[in-house]
C-alpha positions, 0 to 999 in steps of 0.5 A: 230441359236445357241441352248443351252437350250431346254424346253419340256412341255406337257399340256391339257388332256392325249393322247397316244403320250405324253410320246413317243413324249417326248422320241422322242425329247430327242433322236433326240436332243441327236443325234444332239448334246448331249451338248444341255441342256434339261429340262422338266417343270412339270405339264404343264404351271402350272410348268412353272409359278411356276418354277418347272422343271426337268433336262434330265440327261445322264441316261435319254438320254440313256433310252429315248427309254423306253418312247415309251412304256408308256402312260401318260406323264413323266413330267405331265399335267395341264389345264392352260390358260396363258391369263386367269388371274383370274383362274391363281390367283384363283389357286395360280399360280400367285399373284394378280396383276401379268400377267401370261404371264410375269411370264412365260416369266421371268421363261423362261428367268431365265432358259435360254431357247432358244427353247420351245416344247409344246405338246398339243392340240389347246389350248396348242399351241395357248397359246404357240403362245401368250407366244412367241408373248409376249416375242417378244414384250418384246425383248426376242426371243424364238423359240416355236415348238408345237406337235399336241396332241388330241385324238379328231383329231380336230386341224385345219389345221392338218390332223392327231393329235398324239395319235388319232389312238391309242385312237380309237383302244383302244376304240374298245378294250374297247367295246369288253368287254362292249358290252358283257354285252348285255347278262346280261339282257333282252332288254339291252341298252348299250351306249358307250360314247366316247370322242369328245366335238365338233368333232365326228372323234374319235367316228366314227373311234372307231365304224368303228374299232369295227364293223370291229372286229365283222365282223372278228369273228366266232360265234356259230350258232343255240345256241343264241349268235346272231352276231348282238347282238355284233355289233354297232347299232347306231353312234351319233356324234356332226356333225349329227342331226338325227331324234331321234324319227325315230331312236328310232322307228328303234332301238325299232324294233331291240330291239324287234327282238334281245333283245339289242341295242348298241349305240356309242355316242360322248360325245359332241352329244346332249350338246346343248340340255342339256345346253338349258334344264339346262338354262330353269330350271335356272341352272348354266352351269359348264365351265372350265378355257377355257370356255368349258362346263364341260361334266363330269358334264352335262353327255351327255351319261346318258341324251341319255340313259334316252331318249332312254331307254323309247323310245326303251322299254329297261329293263335295260340301261348301260352307259360306257365311254372309254375315260380315258381307251383310252387316257392313252394307250401307242401308237400303231405302227401307232402313233409311226411312226407319232410321229417319223416323227413329232419329227424329223421335230420338232427338225429340225425346232427348230434348224433352229429357225422356230416356229409353230406346226408340222403336215400334213397341209390339206390346203397345200396338206397334206405336213408335215411342221411347220404350222404357229401359226396364222393358228392353231385353234381348233374344226375342224369338222368331215366330216360325208359324208366321204365314210368310215363313210357313208359305216359304217352307211349303214352297220348298217342300220342307215340313 
């Protein structure tokens, strides 16, 4: 396949891989053929619809390695679903009566794009699949190769999404300071809310890394500063539905003994109960363009804190969210290695004219391959029965 122009696009929420993935793709295309033109659509699908893009110049190619040192995205993100016509019209991205898929296809054709790399989660990549299918039906062949970005690590059938390891590590670092607040007040309840709408992997892995860090510390004995005050005491994820009253009894006993309780909570845990309460009160449930409940508006962390504060007899409660801190970080060594292997295969697949999403395919023996778009889906559940998570729960006394 002859490739003359490659376009890059990052979309959805941030993750500690976007900048590095952009840099990796630029580096690998430059190594393959420096004459291949590369452009980046600004602000994700919004920029594609509006025809806003930036050229990768020789200077950018020369300094592409610097993208590995940063978080965020050098070309910007947005949350746009090309099949949600009403939302695209409302936001001024297309005119009334226009089909966003058609507008995007026209822009790609105008720009002469042969390969489109979408770096995002399941919504980003399934939207890319919709676009590729539309183009094919209308006689324009485009190779679309996605890279899996989500700190939730919830893309089916991909074993490990880019940026998730870093997000867990950064959430653990965030917790070291937040949980020091246990000493700011008697009978302190701290809820560390971690991103994860439908999947508890990030919360579980963040808690695992933080618990391991506590176990590595040396504490002064005999002068307060009980090491148990620094530890995690409960981990709640969407996949588990513990008896909250039994948990409250356990945590109240701990509060009585050491004077604090530290909870790690997935932002999606308890959402069903919160939504049910809102609807019972006749309130509208706020949703985003993809139909997802807007978690920042229903605020699960505050709901949990209010529920538990009374049950455990907390004198003061605190909810702290590590999401934006974690997702904006530069990638760690684990993710840099994963990004490198995935961008290498992404370029190889694109040059061969093979569309799909790059990742270790859990349904094909964890083989790193270009996974077919129809098999990509979101909301992969975390398995709370995995040995490392069960060991964590046992070590903190949670049933």
